[in-house]
C-alpha positions in Angstrom: -90.0 66.8 -41.9 -88.4 69.9 -40.4 -84.8 70.5 -41.7 -82.0 69.5 -39.2 -80.3 72.7 -38.2 -76.8 71.0 -39.2 -78.1 70.5 -42.9 -80.0 73.5 -43.8 -77.5 74.2 -46.6 -78.5 71.0 -48.3 -81.9 71.9 -49.8 -84.1 68.9 -49.0 -81.3 66.6 -48.3 -81.7 66.3 -44.4 -80.1 62.9 -43.5 -77.6 60.5 -44.6 -80.5 58.2 -46.0 -81.3 61.3 -48.0 -77.9 61.6 -49.4 -77.6 57.9 -50.0 -80.8 58.2 -52.1 -79.0 61.0 -54.0 -76.0 58.5 -54.6 -78.4 56.0 -56.1 -79.9 58.7 -58.5 -76.2 60.0 -59.5 -75.4 56.3 -60.3 -78.4 56.1 -62.6 -77.3 59.3 -64.2 -73.8 57.9 -64.7 -75.0 54.6 -66.1 -77.1 56.6 -68.7 -74.3 58.7 -69.9 -70.9 57.0 -68.9 -69.0 59.8 -70.9 -70.1 62.6 -68.6 -67.5 64.1 -66.3 -70.2 65.9 -64.5 -72.0 62.6 -63.5 -68.6 61.1 -62.7 -67.7 63.8 -60.4 -71.1 64.3 -58.8 -71.1 60.5 -58.1 -67.5 60.6 -56.6 -68.3 63.6 -54.4 -71.6 62.3 -53.1 -70.0 59.0 -52.4 -67.2 60.5 -50.4 -69.2 62.9 -48.6 -71.5 60.1 -47.4 -68.6 59.3 -44.9 -69.2 62.7 -43.2 -73.0 62.4 -43.2 -73.2 58.9 -41.8 -70.6 59.9 -39.1 -72.6 63.2 -38.3 -76.0 61.7 -38.4 -75.7 58.2 -37.4 -72.4 57.3 -35.7 -70.7 60.2 -33.8 -72.8 59.7 -30.6 -73.9 56.2 -31.1 -71.5 53.4 -30.3 -74.2 50.7 -30.5 -74.7 51.7 -34.2 -70.9 51.8 -34.8 -70.7 48.4 -33.6 -73.6 47.2 -35.6 -72.4 48.5 -38.9 -68.6 48.1 -38.5 -68.1 45.8 -35.7 -65.9 48.4 -33.8 -66.1 51.8 -32.4 -64.6 55.3 -33.1 -63.7 58.0 -30.7 -65.7 61.3 -30.8 -64.8 64.4 -32.7 -62.4 64.8 -35.9 -60.1 61.9 -34.8 -63.2 59.6 -34.9 -64.3 60.8 -38.4 -60.6 60.4 -39.7 -60.4 57.0 -38.3 -63.8 56.0 -39.6 -62.7 57.2 -43.1 -59.6 55.2 -43.1 -61.5 52.2 -41.9 -64.0 52.6 -44.7 -61.2 52.8 -47.2 -59.7 49.5 -46.0 -63.1 47.9 -46.4 -63.9 49.4 -49.9 -60.7 50.5 -51.5 -62.7 52.1 -54.3 -63.7 54.8 -51.7 -60.1 56.1 -51.9 -60.7 56.7 -55.6 -63.7 58.7 -54.5 -61.9 60.6 -52.1 -59.1 61.5 -54.6 -61.4 62.6 -57.3 -63.4 64.7 -54.9 -60.3 66.4 -53.4 -58.6 66.7 -56.7 -61.7 68.2 -58.4 -62.0 70.8 -55.6 -58.3 71.7 -55.2 -57.3 71.0 -58.9 -54.9 68.3 -57.7 -54.8 65.6 -55.1 -52.3 65.7 -52.4 -52.4 61.9 -52.2 -52.1 59.6 -55.2 -52.5 56.4 -53.2 -55.4 55.0 -55.4 -55.4 56.9 -58.8 -52.9 58.8 -61.1 -55.3 60.0 -63.9 -58.9 60.4 -64.8 -60.0 60.8 -68.6 -62.7 60.2 -71.0 -61.8 57.8 -73.7 -63.1 55.3 -76.2 -61.8 51.8 -76.3 -61.4 49.6 -79.3 -61.9 45.8 -79.1 -61.0 43.4 -81.8 -64.0 41.6 -83.4 -62.4 38.2 -84.0 -64.9 37.2 -86.5 -64.5 40.1 -88.9 -60.9 41.1 -87.9 -62.1 44.8 -87.4 -61.7 46.8 -84.4 -64.9 48.0 -82.8 -64.9 51.1 -80.9 -67.0 51.7 -77.8 -68.8 54.9 -76.9 -66.6 57.1 -74.9 -66.6 56.6 -71.1 -65.0 58.1 -68.0 -61.9 56.0 -66.9 -59.3 56.1 -64.1 -55.7 55.1 -64.0 -55.0 53.2 -60.9 -51.6 53.6 -59.1 -50.8 49.9 -60.4 -50.9 51.2 -63.9 -54.2 49.6 -65.0 -57.0 51.7 -66.5 -60.5 50.8 -65.5 -64.0 52.3 -66.4 -65.1 54.6 -63.7 -68.6 53.0 -63.8 -67.0 49.8 -62.6 -65.4 51.5 -59.6 -68.7 53.4 -59.1 -70.7 50.2 -59.0 -68.5 48.8 -56.2 -68.8 51.8 -54.1 -72.7 51.8 -54.4 -72.7 48.1 -53.6 -70.6 48.9 -50.4 -73.0 51.8 -49.4 -76.1 49.7 -50.1 -74.6 47.2 -47.5 -75.0 49.9 -44.8 -78.4 51.3 -45.7 
């Protein structure tokens, strides 16, 4: 396959389907090493940037595909992309977490804290009722949501992956 001129900076990732395959691979890496900040950030960045790729490759000039995937259409240009992003975040709130991690890891902070307030790697301790001892889990990436709850990043990533699978 000859590279698309718009994507010649992406090695052999030429389409939104190629980037989606990368997301699947990033998830496998994260699942295998849930303590890896690198795998967590790579998953988040790929998941969020998939919004741009699906817009540029499949949706920007194709109202029929917009209706097929999302039951509505978006205007062309930057406004259409921004509206698509907002729409996607209402359909998969976990995508907002991906956006904040992507922007926060690039700019060292997030201008918006609509979804998360913190990310960290930690172990958790569960009480073993039969022995009365605490059992420590392996360290894993976690996010603190704006509602104050802390969740394993793998759970958030899994929901995002399931959302994107429904579009490919």
